GULORO-738912 format. One record per residue (C-alpha): residue in three letters; residue number from 1; x, y, z. Coordinates in Angstrom, 3 decimals, padded with zeros to 6 digits. Each point is the difference from the previous one (the first is absolute). Layout:
BEGIN
Ala/NUM/X/Y/Z
...
//
This chain:
BEGIN
Met/1/-003.641/-035.682/001.836
Pro/2/-000.745/003.746/-001.216
Asn/3/-003.366/001.994/000.447
Arg/4/-002.242/001.627/-002.327
Leu/5/003.015/002.950/-000.177
Ala/6/002.382/-001.550/-001.621
His/7/-001.244/000.975/-003.386
Glu/8/000.251/004.206/000.980
Thr/9/002.371/002.261/-000.964
Ser/10/000.327/001.866/003.340
Pro/11/003.015/-001.472/001.689
Tyr/12/-001.555/000.533/003.379
Leu/13/-002.571/-002.016/-000.820
Leu/14/002.410/-002.307/-001.675
Gln/15/001.638/000.368/003.866
His/16/-003.270/-001.885/001.359
Ala/17/-000.282/-002.922/-003.228
Asp/18/001.133/-002.368/002.184
Asn/19/-001.334/001.084/003.527
Pro/20/-002.404/-002.860/001.291
Val/21/-002.394/002.929/-000.520
Asp/22/-002.813/-000.853/-002.613
Trp/23/000.531/003.098/-001.231
Trp/24/-002.491/001.517/-002.559
Pro/25/000.561/003.236/-002.265
Trp/26/-001.841/003.009/000.483
Ser/27/-002.677/-001.175/-002.332
Asp/28/-003.799/-000.739/-000.989
Glu/29/000.574/-003.590/000.605
Ala/30/001.392/000.550/003.660
Phe/31/-003.201/002.179/000.970
Glu/32/-002.423/-003.017/-002.183
Glu/33/001.892/-002.843/002.375
Ala/34/-000.202/001.763/003.061
Arg/35/-004.386/000.152/-000.711
Arg/36/-000.071/-003.542/-001.550
Ser/37/002.499/-001.087/003.245
Asp/38/-001.734/002.288/002.738
Lys/39/002.707/001.481/001.460
Pro/40/001.743/002.938/000.913
Val/41/002.976/001.757/-002.204
Leu/42/003.380/000.732/002.022
Leu/43/001.402/002.875/-002.677
Ser/44/003.602/000.111/000.686
Val/45/001.621/002.921/-001.150
Gly/46/004.122/000.643/-000.897
Tyr/47/002.239/000.559/-002.187
Ser/48/003.357/-001.824/-000.553
Ser/49/002.510/002.902/001.906
Cys/50/-002.046/000.564/003.268
His/51/002.148/-001.831/003.157
Trp/52/-003.402/-000.969/001.941
Cys/53/-001.274/-001.379/-002.589
His/54/003.169/-002.449/-000.515
Val/55/-000.369/-000.428/003.604
Met/56/-004.168/-001.271/-000.032
Ala/57/000.698/-001.748/-003.027
His/58/002.944/-002.406/002.121
Glu/59/-001.913/000.599/003.374
Ser/60/-003.221/-001.459/-001.087
Phe/61/-000.914/-000.815/-003.938
Glu/62/003.199/-002.433/-000.284
Asp/63/-001.579/-001.335/003.318
Arg/64/-001.689/-003.549/-000.843
Ala/65/-002.412/-000.184/002.951
Thr/66/-001.126/003.616/-001.017
Ala/67/-000.307/-000.572/-003.689
Glu/68/-002.194/-003.074/000.643
Phe/69/-001.753/002.226/002.060
Leu/70/-000.557/002.670/-002.689
Asn/71/-000.731/-002.426/-002.496
Glu/72/-003.188/-001.395/001.878
His/73/-001.749/003.248/001.172
Phe/74/001.047/002.612/-002.065
Val/75/000.422/000.850/-004.262
Asn/76/003.612/001.670/000.233
Ile/77/000.473/002.774/-002.283
Lys/78/003.439/001.803/-000.713
Val/79/001.201/003.468/-001.381
Asp/80/003.094/001.671/-000.475
Arg/81/-001.066/003.476/000.211
Glu/82/001.716/001.363/-002.495
Glu/83/-001.630/-002.011/-002.668
Arg/84/-003.142/000.766/001.589
Pro/85/000.086/003.291/001.807
Asp/86/-003.681/000.579/-000.781
Val/87/-000.857/-002.987/002.146
Asp/88/002.475/000.805/002.751
Ala/89/-000.906/004.096/-000.061
Val/90/-004.479/-001.442/000.882
Tyr/91/000.932/-002.451/002.739
Met/92/003.221/001.977/001.544
Glu/93/-002.771/003.271/000.119
Ala/94/-002.139/-002.711/002.073
Val/95/002.807/-001.380/002.429
Gln/96/000.857/003.548/000.507
Ala/97/-003.544/001.282/000.874
Ala/98/-000.327/-003.367/002.349
Thr/99/002.710/000.398/001.471
Gly/100/001.546/003.616/-000.298
Gln/101/003.825/-001.756/-001.730
Gly/102/000.539/-001.882/-002.909
Gly/103/003.104/-001.747/-001.366
Trp/104/001.470/-003.016/-001.666
Pro/105/-000.571/-002.897/000.027
Met/106/-003.692/000.976/-000.262
Thr/107/-002.471/-002.893/001.389
Val/108/-003.479/000.076/-000.235
Phe/109/-002.697/-001.716/-000.093
Leu/110/-003.162/000.254/-002.750
Thr/111/-003.311/-001.800/-000.459
Pro/112/-000.411/-001.868/-003.642
Gln/113/-001.463/003.050/-001.254
Ala/114/003.443/001.817/001.135
Glu/115/-000.966/002.213/003.112
Pro/116/002.101/000.410/002.275
Phe/117/-000.856/-000.500/003.601
Tyr/118/002.992/-000.965/001.921
Phe/119/003.963/001.433/-000.168
Gly/120/003.229/000.092/000.547
Thr/121/003.344/000.279/-000.837
Tyr/122/003.252/-002.789/001.200
Phe/123/-001.343/-001.896/002.345
Pro/124/002.567/-002.609/002.065
Pro/125/000.146/-003.458/000.344
Ala/126/-000.444/000.140/004.188
Pro/127/-001.627/002.701/001.467
Arg/128/001.950/003.175/000.844
His/129/000.544/003.443/001.115
Gly/130/-004.401/-000.403/000.669
Met/131/-000.281/-000.902/-003.410
Pro/132/-001.324/-003.716/-001.401
Ser/133/001.386/-002.674/-001.144
Phe/134/-000.879/-000.249/-003.798
Arg/135/-001.768/-003.023/001.072
Gln/136/-002.015/001.287/002.332
Val/137/-000.928/002.631/-002.434
Leu/138/-001.128/-003.188/-002.292
Glu/139/-001.709/-002.136/002.446
Gly/140/-002.295/003.693/000.748
Val/141/-000.509/001.133/-003.279
Ser/142/-000.875/-003.868/-000.701
His/143/-002.827/000.275/002.677
Ala/144/-001.587/003.384/-000.881
Trp/145/-000.643/-001.498/-002.893
Ser/146/-001.166/-003.797/000.523
Asp/147/-002.137/001.704/003.276
Arg/148/-000.708/003.511/-000.574
Arg/149/-000.837/000.437/-003.237
Glu/150/-002.060/002.369/-000.161
Glu/151/001.955/002.363/002.009
Val/152/002.565/-000.043/-002.138
Thr/153/-001.596/000.741/-002.854
Asp/154/-001.381/002.909/001.783
Val/155/003.318/000.725/000.326
Ala/156/001.026/000.227/-003.124
Gly/157/-002.890/001.645/-001.665
Lys/158/000.882/003.003/002.526
Ile/159/003.640/-000.125/-001.025
Val/160/-000.940/000.651/-003.615
Arg/161/-002.726/002.285/000.732
Asp/162/002.670/002.404/002.062
Leu/163/002.469/-000.401/-003.012
Ala/164/-002.851/000.919/-002.689
Gly/165/-000.352/003.302/002.348
Arg/166/003.488/000.814/000.188
Glu/167/000.101/002.486/-002.955
Ile/168/002.340/002.159/-000.652
Ala/169/-000.198/003.462/001.287
Phe/170/000.840/001.616/-003.136
Gly/171/000.878/002.504/-000.298
Gly/172/-001.950/001.508/-003.155
Ile/173/001.713/000.460/-003.616
Glu/174/001.789/003.083/000.210
Ala/175/004.137/-000.178/000.656
Pro/176/002.147/001.111/002.802
Gly/177/001.293/003.936/000.013
Glu/178/002.248/001.915/001.558
Gln/179/-001.281/-000.214/003.689
Glu/180/-000.624/-003.478/-000.148
Leu/181/003.851/-000.983/-001.210
Ala/182/000.567/003.115/002.665
Gln/183/-001.374/-002.405/002.773
Ala/184/001.431/-002.538/-000.949
Leu/185/003.234/000.626/000.203
Leu/186/-001.026/001.691/003.526
Gly/187/-001.003/-004.296/001.092
Leu/188/003.332/-000.906/-001.225
Thr/189/001.945/002.284/001.949
Arg/190/-002.086/-000.957/003.015
Glu/191/000.733/-003.530/-000.117
Tyr/192/003.734/000.555/-001.505
Asp/193/002.348/-001.802/002.382
Pro/194/002.975/002.561/-000.707
Gln/195/002.968/-001.783/002.222
Arg/196/-000.489/-003.176/-002.161
Gly/197/-001.837/001.229/-003.175
Gly/198/-003.365/-001.593/-001.228
Phe/199/-003.057/000.361/001.713
Gly/200/-002.173/-001.795/003.624
Gly/201/001.658/-002.633/001.812
Ala/202/000.752/-003.771/-000.318
Pro/203/-000.048/-001.862/-002.184
Lys/204/001.278/002.325/-003.154
Phe/205/-001.255/-000.075/-003.853
Pro/206/001.948/001.856/-002.350
Pro/207/-002.000/002.391/-000.769
Ser/208/000.740/000.466/-003.722
Met/209/-003.245/001.284/-000.913
Val/210/000.034/002.426/002.513
Val/211/003.935/001.375/-000.894
Glu/212/-001.552/000.610/-004.470
Phe/213/-002.462/002.411/002.109
Leu/214/002.391/001.925/001.711
Leu/215/002.448/-000.067/-002.753
Arg/216/-003.017/000.809/-002.316
His/217/-000.980/002.789/002.629
His/218/003.473/001.382/000.272
Ala/219/000.768/000.958/-003.854
Arg/220/-003.506/000.942/-000.667
Thr/221/-000.381/002.721/003.669
Gly/222/004.002/-000.126/000.234
Ala/223/-000.837/-000.913/003.908
Glu/224/003.008/-000.868/001.636
Gly/225/-001.470/-002.383/002.934
Ala/226/-001.288/-002.298/-002.559
Leu/227/002.694/-000.450/-001.502
Gln/228/002.093/-000.347/003.419
Met/229/-002.278/-002.441/000.612
Ala/230/000.764/-002.017/-002.604
Gln/231/003.919/000.401/-000.207
Asp/232/-000.222/-001.382/003.392
Thr/233/-002.047/-003.055/000.267
Cys/234/001.672/-000.892/-003.312
Glu/235/003.333/000.384/001.762
Arg/236/-000.768/-001.804/003.153
Met/237/-001.449/-002.742/-001.626
Ala/238/002.862/-000.384/-002.715
Arg/239/002.147/000.095/003.170
Gly/240/-001.585/-002.566/001.659
Gly/241/-000.870/-004.129/000.322
Ile/242/-002.543/000.396/-002.039
Tyr/243/001.809/000.932/-003.000
Asp/244/002.608/-003.539/-000.978
Gln/245/003.622/001.915/000.547
Leu/246/000.829/-002.840/-002.385
Gly/247/-002.060/-001.227/-002.641
Gly/248/-001.936/003.200/-000.660
Gly/249/-004.364/000.273/000.877
Phe/250/-001.709/000.643/002.248
Ala/251/-002.201/-002.226/002.647
Arg/252/-003.542/-000.474/001.180
Tyr/253/000.090/002.779/002.554
Ser/254/001.318/000.167/003.427
Val/255/-000.648/-001.429/003.296
Asp/256/001.345/002.912/002.087
Arg/257/000.112/003.713/-000.258
Asp/258/003.145/000.829/-001.413
Trp/259/000.432/-002.301/-002.774
Val/260/002.621/-002.348/001.418
Val/261/-001.581/-003.301/000.431
Pro/262/-002.612/-000.940/-003.885
His/263/-002.323/-002.592/-000.519
Phe/264/002.720/-001.469/-002.888
Glu/265/-002.729/-000.793/-002.612
Lys/266/000.794/001.469/-002.694
Met/267/-003.537/001.214/-002.965
Leu/268/000.193/001.177/-002.930
Tyr/269/-001.900/002.662/000.479
Asp/270/001.914/001.691/002.942
Asn/271/003.087/-000.197/-002.546
Ala/272/-002.227/001.244/-002.322
Leu/273/-001.057/003.522/001.883
Leu/274/002.611/000.718/001.600
Cys/275/002.841/000.015/-002.791
Arg/276/-002.206/002.183/-002.023
Val/277/-000.584/001.885/002.867
Tyr/278/004.157/000.498/000.836
Ala/279/000.538/000.475/-003.982
His/280/-002.806/003.080/000.657
Leu/281/001.844/001.280/003.002
Trp/282/003.855/000.006/-001.834
Arg/283/-002.114/001.786/-003.033
Ala/284/-001.476/003.037/003.127
Thr/285/003.188/000.222/001.629
Gly/286/003.365/-002.142/-001.247
Ser/287/000.607/-001.542/002.425
Glu/288/003.009/-003.108/-000.614
Pro/289/-001.500/-001.874/002.553
Ala/290/-003.822/-000.191/-001.620
Arg/291/001.802/-000.857/-003.392
Arg/292/002.041/-002.607/001.518
Val/293/-003.583/-002.084/001.579
Ala/294/-001.387/001.189/-002.829
Leu/295/002.202/-002.371/-002.698
Glu/296/000.237/-002.655/002.969
Thr/297/-003.492/-000.970/000.689
Ala/298/-000.147/-000.217/-003.624
Asp/299/002.896/-002.090/-000.590
Phe/300/-001.107/-002.079/002.584
Met/301/-003.783/000.273/-001.853
Val/302/001.781/-001.324/-002.659
Ala/303/002.605/-002.673/001.754
Glu/304/-002.443/-001.190/002.331
Leu/305/-003.946/000.200/-001.544
Arg/306/000.182/-000.759/-003.395
Thr/307/-001.480/-002.688/-001.516
Glu/308/001.088/-002.351/-003.252
Gln/309/-003.170/001.653/-002.018
Gly/310/001.596/003.780/000.538
Gly/311/-002.792/000.686/003.466
Phe/312/000.900/000.788/003.066
Ala/313/-001.076/-002.456/002.980
Ser/314/-001.755/001.038/002.722
Ala/315/002.352/-000.427/003.184
Leu/316/002.838/-001.868/002.001
Asp/317/-001.444/-001.716/002.936
Ala/318/001.239/001.756/003.800
Asp/319/001.540/-003.522/000.688
Ser/320/002.788/-002.182/-000.745
Asp/321/002.371/-003.858/001.410
Asp/322/002.008/001.871/002.335
Gly/323/002.538/-002.786/-001.171
Lys/324/-000.714/-001.962/003.168
Gly/325/-002.947/-001.546/-001.472
Arg/326/-002.857/002.519/001.796
His/327/-002.229/002.046/-002.617
Val/328/000.787/003.600/001.803
Glu/329/-001.378/003.331/-001.043
Gly/330/002.747/002.894/-001.361
Ala/331/002.767/-002.988/000.314
Tyr/332/001.561/000.996/-003.018
Tyr/333/000.084/003.186/000.696
Val/334/001.952/000.377/003.568
Trp/335/003.203/-000.611/001.450
Thr/336/002.070/000.144/003.103
Pro/337/003.176/001.046/000.501
Ala/338/001.365/-003.263/-000.318
Gln/339/-001.492/-000.738/-003.458
Leu/340/001.749/003.533/-000.704
Arg/341/003.333/-001.247/001.077
Asp/342/000.021/-003.130/-001.897
Val/343/-001.310/001.687/-003.174
Leu/344/002.169/003.285/000.436
Gly/345/002.685/-001.088/002.161
Asp/346/002.316/003.792/001.265
Asp/347/-002.622/001.729/-001.236
Ala/348/-002.982/-001.477/001.506
Glu/349/000.643/002.849/002.995
Leu/350/-000.245/002.910/-002.997
Ala/351/-003.215/-001.530/-001.386
Ala/352/-001.936/-001.149/003.523
Gln/353/000.843/004.240/000.444
Tyr/354/-001.520/000.953/-003.195
Phe/355/-003.023/-002.241/-000.398
Gly/356/-000.746/-000.008/004.141
Val/357/000.245/-003.155/000.627
Thr/358/000.557/-000.917/003.530
Glu/359/000.892/-003.065/002.574
Glu/360/-003.709/000.600/001.917
Gly/361/-001.430/-000.103/-003.660
Thr/362/-002.681/002.149/-001.439
Phe/363/-002.653/-002.831/-001.212
Glu/364/000.226/-003.571/001.826
Glu/365/002.294/-002.070/001.450
Gly/366/002.890/002.163/-000.037
Ala/367/-000.452/000.377/-003.641
Ser/368/-000.533/003.897/-001.520
Val/369/-001.476/001.350/-002.968
Leu/370/002.194/002.050/-002.545
Gln/371/-000.546/004.061/000.512
Leu/372/002.265/003.179/-000.894
Pro/373/-000.385/001.748/004.146
Gln/374/000.330/003.341/-000.064
Ser/375/004.000/000.488/000.925
Asp/376/002.978/002.943/-000.118
Ala/377/002.329/-002.580/-001.226
Val/378/001.557/000.271/-003.258
Phe/379/-000.173/-003.347/-001.868
Asp/380/002.744/-001.187/-003.150
Ala/381/-003.173/000.025/-003.338
Glu/382/002.309/-002.880/-000.974
Lys/383/000.631/-002.003/002.764
Val/384/-003.531/000.246/000.599
Asp/385/-000.679/-000.927/-003.296
Ser/386/002.144/-003.093/-000.039
Ile/387/-001.505/-000.423/003.484
Arg/388/-003.432/-000.310/-001.518
Arg/389/000.826/-002.218/-003.231
Arg/390/001.668/-002.490/002.684
Leu/391/-002.960/-000.422/002.141
Arg/392/-002.571/000.050/-003.017
Ala/393/001.805/-002.959/-001.313
Ala/394/000.211/-001.618/003.001
Arg/395/-003.978/000.627/000.729
Ala/396/-000.546/-001.736/-003.621
Glu/397/001.054/-003.418/001.227
Arg/398/-002.214/-000.153/002.571
Pro/399/-003.985/-001.636/-000.949
Ala/400/-001.588/002.514/-001.436
Pro/401/-003.603/000.991/001.049
Gly/402/-002.864/-001.104/-002.299
Arg/403/-001.459/001.648/-003.253
Asp/404/-003.978/000.892/-000.249
Asp/405/000.370/-000.826/-004.210
Lys/406/-003.280/001.573/-000.692
Val/407/000.311/002.976/-002.138
Val/408/-003.172/002.526/001.220
Ala/409/-001.051/002.451/-003.024
Ala/410/-000.535/002.176/002.360
Trp/411/003.698/000.451/002.263
Asn/412/001.467/-000.685/-003.860
Gly/413/-001.609/003.213/-000.686
Leu/414/002.131/001.686/003.144
Ala/415/003.024/-001.240/-001.344
Ile/416/-000.124/000.726/-003.522
Ala/417/-000.737/003.747/001.175
Ala/418/002.791/000.180/002.631
Leu/419/002.638/-002.054/-002.446
Ala/420/-001.248/001.837/-003.592
Glu/421/000.552/003.536/002.189
Thr/422/002.943/-000.656/001.893
Gly/423/001.904/-001.611/-002.900
Ala/424/-000.815/003.405/-002.013
Tyr/425/001.747/002.269/002.952
Phe/426/003.002/-001.786/000.661
Asp/427/000.628/-001.289/-003.755
Arg/428/-000.662/-003.153/001.027
Pro/429/-001.801/-001.595/-003.246
Asp/430/000.305/-003.710/001.146
Leu/431/-002.248/000.996/002.602
Val/432/-002.504/001.891/-002.691
Asp/433/000.714/-003.653/-001.574
Ala/434/-001.421/-001.739/002.859
Ala/435/-003.247/001.627/000.535
Leu/436/-000.958/-000.458/-003.933
Ala/437/000.904/-003.580/000.248
Ala/438/-002.339/-000.167/003.083
Ala/439/-002.670/002.342/-002.002
Asp/440/000.053/-002.676/-002.837
Leu/441/-000.883/-002.596/002.256
Leu/442/-002.793/001.535/000.738
Val/443/-001.026/000.873/-002.805
Arg/444/000.260/-003.639/-001.370
Val/445/-000.675/-002.094/002.542
His/446/-002.083/001.949/002.615
Leu/447/-002.497/002.062/-003.014
Asp/448/-002.371/-001.861/-001.497
Asp/449/-001.433/001.072/-003.456
His/450/-003.088/002.908/001.797
Ala/451/002.716/001.368/001.807
Arg/452/-000.827/-002.028/002.894
Leu/453/002.516/-000.413/002.645
Ala/454/001.091/-002.491/002.083
Arg/455/001.349/-000.150/003.649
Thr/456/002.962/-002.229/-000.389
Ser/457/001.995/-002.752/-001.769
Lys/458/002.968/-002.371/001.185
Asp/459/002.540/-001.363/-002.701
Gly/460/-002.079/001.558/-002.660
Arg/461/-002.746/-001.258/000.487
Val/462/-003.609/002.413/000.801
Gly/463/-001.198/-000.368/003.167
Ala/464/-003.988/-001.083/-000.022
Asn/465/-001.027/003.274/002.250
Ala/466/-001.468/003.513/-001.765
Gly/467/002.098/003.221/001.022
Val/468/-001.205/002.715/001.851
Leu/469/-000.145/003.502/000.468
Glu/470/003.375/000.065/001.014
Asp/471/001.612/-001.909/-002.874
Tyr/472/-001.463/001.840/-001.933
Gly/473/000.961/003.853/001.091
Asp/474/003.763/-001.501/000.907
Val/475/000.604/-001.911/-003.299
Ala/476/-001.205/003.409/-002.190
Glu/477/002.479/002.267/002.651
Gly/478/001.926/-001.764/-001.269
Phe/479/-000.052/-000.321/-003.478
Leu/480/-000.531/003.797/000.045
Ala/481/003.345/000.576/001.800
Leu/482/001.475/-002.567/-002.746
Ala/483/-000.708/001.825/-002.259
Ser/484/000.752/003.770/000.363
Val/485/003.026/-001.655/000.872
Thr/486/000.337/-002.404/-003.439
Gly/487/-001.741/002.255/-002.110
Glu/488/-002.246/-003.115/-001.142
Gly/489/-003.647/000.953/-000.372
Val/490/-000.417/-003.571/-000.003
Trp/491/-000.390/000.159/003.968
Leu/492/-001.947/002.870/-000.195
Glu/493/-002.962/-001.575/-001.910
Phe/494/000.389/-002.867/002.040
Ala/495/-000.370/002.000/003.569
Gly/496/-003.339/001.074/-001.938
Leu/497/-000.892/-003.046/-000.432
Leu/498/000.062/-000.556/003.898
Leu/499/-001.040/003.084/000.681
Asp/500/-003.689/-000.527/-002.107
His/501/-000.646/-003.522/002.179
Val/502/000.580/002.014/002.967
Leu/503/-002.827/003.002/-001.153
Val/504/-002.317/-002.700/-001.127
Arg/505/000.024/-002.948/001.995
Phe/506/001.473/001.305/003.814
Thr/507/-001.735/004.019/000.271
Asp/508/-003.750/000.132/001.198
Glu/509/-001.209/002.442/-002.255
Glu/510/-001.872/002.025/002.142
Ser/511/002.583/000.831/002.350
Gly/512/003.225/-000.322/-001.377
Ala/513/001.217/-002.502/002.435
Leu/514/001.963/-002.945/-000.841
Phe/515/-000.334/-003.668/000.657
Asp/516/002.988/-002.056/001.068
Thr/517/-001.306/-002.754/-002.214
Ala/518/-002.066/-000.007/-003.440
Ala/519/-003.725/000.342/-000.254
Asp/520/000.505/-003.663/-001.790
Ala/521/002.036/-001.634/002.522
Glu/522/-000.720/-002.394/002.285
Gln/523/-002.457/001.035/002.258
Leu/524/001.011/-000.397/003.846
Ile/525/-002.332/000.959/003.044
Arg/526/001.246/003.585/-000.669
Arg/527/001.512/001.658/-002.617
Pro/528/003.402/001.214/000.962
Gln/529/000.712/003.916/-000.031
Asp/530/002.744/001.660/002.221
Pro/531/001.535/003.310/-001.200
Thr/532/002.885/-000.143/002.443
Asp/533/003.271/-000.516/-000.603
Asn/534/001.929/-002.912/002.355
Ala/535/002.959/-001.566/-001.472
Thr/536/000.082/001.008/-003.418
Pro/537/-002.837/002.265/-001.970
Ser/538/-003.771/-001.099/000.251
Gly/539/-001.486/-000.329/-002.729
Trp/540/-001.852/002.585/000.189
Thr/541/002.347/002.372/-000.070
Ala/542/002.861/-001.404/-002.369
Ala/543/-002.904/-000.113/-002.468
Ala/544/-000.550/003.747/000.889
Gly/545/003.383/001.206/-001.011
Ala/546/000.349/-002.323/-003.192
Leu/547/-003.535/001.101/-001.545
Leu/548/001.759/003.832/000.775
Ser/549/003.420/-000.903/-000.996
Tyr/550/-001.839/-000.970/-003.421
Ala/551/-002.576/002.877/-000.094
Ala/552/003.445/001.960/-000.348
Gln/553/001.024/-001.700/-002.519
Thr/554/-002.632/-000.713/-001.624
Gly/555/-002.328/003.133/000.494
Ala/556/-002.478/-002.984/000.516
Glu/557/-002.701/001.972/002.601
Pro/558/-002.267/-002.749/000.685
His/559/003.336/-001.010/001.408
Arg/560/000.828/002.888/001.553
Thr/561/-003.595/000.008/001.369
Ala/562/-000.099/-003.006/001.589
Ala/563/003.547/000.731/001.504
Glu/564/-001.118/003.187/001.690
Arg/565/-003.419/-002.225/001.727
Ala/566/002.224/-002.446/000.869
Leu/567/001.889/002.441/002.483
Gly/568/-002.900/000.812/001.581
Val/569/001.286/-002.456/003.009
Val/570/003.060/001.117/-000.342
Lys/571/-001.704/003.843/001.189
Ala/572/-002.160/-001.866/003.006
Leu/573/002.928/-002.318/001.246
Gly/574/003.052/002.597/-000.420
Pro/575/-000.081/001.928/002.501
Arg/576/-001.436/-003.182/002.507
Val/577/002.648/-002.623/-000.844
Pro/578/002.625/001.576/-002.366
Arg/579/001.931/-002.737/000.607
Phe/580/-002.684/-002.738/-001.338
Ile/581/-000.376/001.972/-003.016
Gly/582/003.562/000.911/-001.029
Trp/583/-000.676/-001.015/-003.451
Gly/584/-002.909/001.813/-000.633
Leu/585/001.652/003.215/001.710
Ala/586/002.970/-000.951/-002.772
Val/587/-002.292/000.227/-002.567
Ala/588/-002.034/003.064/001.636
Glu/589/003.543/002.170/-000.377
Ala/590/-000.030/-000.879/-003.805
Arg/591/-003.213/001.467/-000.222
Leu/592/000.441/002.836/001.445
Asp/593/002.919/000.600/-002.229
Gly/594/-000.865/-000.504/-003.025
Pro/595/000.978/-002.905/-000.804
Arg/596/002.302/001.474/-002.460
Glu/597/000.441/-001.344/-003.861
Val/598/003.064/000.306/-001.352
Ala/599/000.748/-001.193/-003.223
Val/600/003.844/-000.434/-000.851
Val/601/000.464/-000.069/-004.102
Gly/602/003.191/-001.296/-001.699
Arg/603/002.257/-000.549/-003.492
Ala/604/-000.009/-003.458/001.135
Leu/605/-001.160/-002.372/003.675
Asp/606/003.511/-000.366/000.082
Asp/607/001.635/002.998/-000.630
Ala/608/002.065/001.776/002.994
Ala/609/-001.233/003.166/000.353
Thr/610/-003.726/-001.611/-000.084
Lys/611/001.070/-002.550/002.389
Ser/612/001.209/002.866/001.780
Leu/613/-002.964/002.211/-000.207
His/614/-002.200/-003.259/000.912
Arg/615/001.571/-000.885/003.102
Thr/616/-000.130/003.338/000.875
Ala/617/-003.571/000.001/-000.236
Leu/618/-000.498/-003.742/002.223
Leu/619/002.632/001.816/002.959
Gly/620/-002.658/002.862/-000.028
Thr/621/-001.250/-000.239/003.539
Ala/622/-003.375/001.765/-000.730
Pro/623/-002.591/-002.351/001.503
Gly/624/-001.267/-002.894/-002.035
Ala/625/001.017/001.694/-003.136
Val/626/-000.271/-002.259/-003.041
Val/627/002.561/-000.015/-002.858
Ala/628/-000.593/-000.980/-003.941
Tyr/629/002.890/-000.220/-001.661
Gly/630/000.640/-000.998/-003.805
Val/631/000.429/001.766/-003.980
Pro/632/-001.638/002.852/-001.451
Gly/633/-003.552/-001.347/-001.578
Ser/634/000.008/-003.110/002.315
Asp/635/-003.096/-001.468/000.797
Glu/636/001.588/-001.579/002.768
Phe/637/-001.412/002.084/002.580
Pro/638/-002.990/002.752/-000.308
Leu/639/002.156/002.514/001.448
Leu/640/002.630/-000.716/-002.910
Ala/641/-002.734/001.987/-002.169
Asp/642/000.985/002.883/-001.722
Arg/643/002.959/000.292/002.075
Pro/644/002.986/001.016/-002.903
Leu/645/003.796/001.054/001.103
Ala/646/001.361/002.526/000.659
Gly/647/002.772/001.657/-002.068
Gly/648/000.608/-003.993/-001.438
Glu/649/000.422/-000.699/003.834
Pro/650/-001.415/-002.374/002.408
Thr/651/-002.471/002.329/001.749
Ala/652/-002.411/-001.063/003.397
Tyr/653/-003.525/001.987/000.342
Val/654/-001.458/-000.291/003.565
Cys/655/-003.469/000.402/000.595
Arg/656/-002.684/000.793/002.976
Asn/657/-003.384/000.603/000.332
Phe/658/-000.560/000.833/-004.167
Thr/659/003.085/002.115/000.486
Cys/660/003.071/-000.093/-001.518
Asp/661/003.396/001.599/000.823
Ala/662/002.310/000.859/-003.264
Pro/663/001.552/-003.191/-001.422
Thr/664/003.613/-000.115/001.217
Thr/665/003.234/-001.941/-001.699
Asp/666/002.035/001.229/003.304
Pro/667/000.009/-003.289/002.455
Glu/668/000.862/002.643/003.268
Arg/669/-003.536/001.923/-000.969
Leu/670/-001.699/-002.984/000.081
Arg/671/001.644/-001.081/003.031
Ala/672/-001.743/003.358/001.122
Ala/673/-002.785/-000.406/-001.665
Leu/674/-000.957/-003.102/001.913
Asn/675/001.881/000.486/003.676
Ala/676/-002.490/003.299/000.572
//
């Protein structure tokens, strides 16, 4: 019989709806039940494409004896971290403070007042490698609750007080300047892996936001070392197993330093960020591999993640059926030499050489992850294309990984920006149309009458959870990119509505610091506030970037001031931990460059000469430049006001810091103005 999760919209919660555990969703009612029954709360946090979440669910939450113990002694709450990043952030901070590490599944025991007192991540069904079994943990916590209640509540109270004292050492309201950005670059150089690309050791995550900073820093200063790190990192990732050599798109991270064996889940946010970065790398260098990867990643998102309603699903699982009835990580993606021979016959040896498939394998049980090893061999391009097509067709016959179909506002915002720009750069109007459809879904389903955002939807049905700061920042970023690409000022207006909420509901008036949740949101044991960029831009830096771009488009002084004050934290963190504030550093580069404001006016939006000038403007490498595009007298964009055609020809105006260049009708002069 289904439990209380059966009516939720989260695919992760729905995966647990048939567990014998009497799960509650996160709700006031769950904590009221804990107070009424005088039981502690088990809080279990995960997400649908999390491998070890599935393992623990199968071992423990599907086990009837374990479920009976849980139901008797605890009120059990299941949370999708992607739906409730605020709940996840607050308790993950507690887990990391107590244990020095964190991860998912996250297992936290709370008082009925939601105060944490015992923590962990994955617990096995039997003691293993020095870890207690899950049953031992449950029994220990239950006995402590029954027999040592005062001690438990004292511990919980101390943890909450300690969390409250962990306020961010906010760097003041002064934005970083030349010195801090040079120090950040130096810090990145020290952590750079010159042999393999990327930063640090294993596991290795794709550093999309750091690469964006490096590209912008090179564009502004000419620093060749910054461009080299960006190029080499992108090349190594694109050659590695972290990139899907058959279907396009990137896996979440590499378990090794060489980008060979990925953790196979594919997330929307990684692919959106990396699609945009590779498009920007092509814009800066003309690299053909960068162009290919940008387009293949865009096509992957549209083909594999697009929902019927026009939004983009959150993720594809790492695991799938291996054809032998086992649910195995990577089964969909890996190949043995025998499997190549079955599909390709005489071409199998060539394919093995090209993709680095060996008898020993690079993964498990003699299987290999496809990659493009560095090689002096010359391969026939037509033959390789034929091999790719045949392998892709054969792979399509395998059981596909599961898909998390919920639409997350923030990640769709990132996808909108990536698809809009990639479509514009490479003359792919279908990609721009996909961005428009996703933006339309967010407006129709996620935005209420007061322009407040809901965090998620599924199957066109809006979820119950309020948007957090990253939703407002990333969706505004997507809308601003769409406005620049399409010349439709309505997207600029929607961005402004969202950013007004940032100013009023998410910003500390005194310090300019930003909070992850709105002032009127549900009150947790602590109001989450994290400026560091991890898998995605933090809400803080995403909002700062969107505020800066909006101010450049409109001249809105409050938004410019708010962006500069928010960048104070980048001044504090950039020189110390540049790997974890990459988007903040990229925004700081835009601020130092102006950012530049480009107005393109033409006889009509579909006029060939106007479109050529507009595309030239979009292809400028000036960090964070904004583009307005329309006809003379248009009121779609403030930047178009009082901008006539010069001699009846399409004309571009470039301004920054209250100073404008002479208007030009020459695409080459415009290109020079935006690449200097």
